[in-house]
N, C-alpha and C positions, 0 to 999 in steps of 0.2 A: 471799596465798600465800607471801610472803617470810617471814612469821612462822613458818609451818609448816616451810619449808626451813631456817630458822635453828634451830628447835627440834630438827629431826632432826640437823643438823650438829653441834650441841653436846650431843646425847644421849650419855651414857656409861652403860654397863651398871652396875646396882647389884647387891649381893649377892643380892637376890631374883631377879634376872634369870638367875641360874645355872640355874634350872628350865627356861629356854628352850633350853638346850643339849640336854637329853634330848628335849624336844619336837621339835627339829630332827632329832636323830639318829633318832628313830622315824619321822619323816615329812619327809624332806628335799625332796620334790617334791610340789607341789600346794598346796592352801589351808592357810594358817597362822592361828594366833590373831592378834589385833590386836597383842599384845605382841611376839610373835615377828616379825611383819611389820615392826614399828617397828625392831627390832634388825637385821633383814636389810636394810632400807632404809638404815640408817646404815652397815652394813658395805659394801654395794654402792655407796654414794655416796662412797666414799673417792676421793682424787685418782687420776687415771689413771696416773700414773707408777709403774711397778713393781707394778701391781695384778695379782693372780693371777686367772686365768680358765681356762675349759675350752675345748678345741677338739675338735670331732668328727672323729675319724680315719676311723672306719667308722660310718655312720649306725646308731644304736641298738645298737651293739656295742662300740666302743672310743672312749675319750675320753683326751685328753692334756692335762696341765697346761701352762699357758703364762703368760707375764708380758707386760703391756703396757709400752710405752716411755713413754707419755705424750706422744709427739710425733706429731701427725697425719701419716698416710701412712707412718710407719715400721712395719715388720712386727712381729708378735708374736715374742717369744723363746720357742721351744718348749723345755720342760724335760723331764727324763728320765722322770718319772712318767706311767704309762699305767694306765688303769682299764678293766675290762670290765663294771663295774656303775656306772650313772649315780648311784645312791644313794651308793656309796662315793666316787665322784669329788666329788660335792657336799659330802659330809661332810669330805673332805680340804680343800677350799677353805674351808669354814666354819671349820675349825680354824686355818688360816693367818690368816684374817681376824680371828678372835677374838683370836689372839695379837697381831696388829698393833694391835688396838683396846684390849686390856686388859693386855698384857704377860704373860698367863698362857698356858702351853702346855697344851692338852688332850690326853689320851691317845687311843688308838685306840678 
């Protein structure tokens, strides 16, 4: 299992992986292709310090962007952005994580 974890940790998106952006945009929630799942695993496996995540404010209605501290027991830092669509909230986090991983900013 260590080899798999190392492979995911060292994975960097290639120019061909840009097609996965649209795949995620079209279907941010649910099952994904193996290639998109590999990318999401890499994005979600980033170190915990300053990692962006979503907090449910009202179940199935409102989500708020937050950031982790990376320190066990320290609360999340709630950010100003709120969403009334889970798909839009997930897309927002994807864009933040894509930028962190590649240095490229994605549009809305």
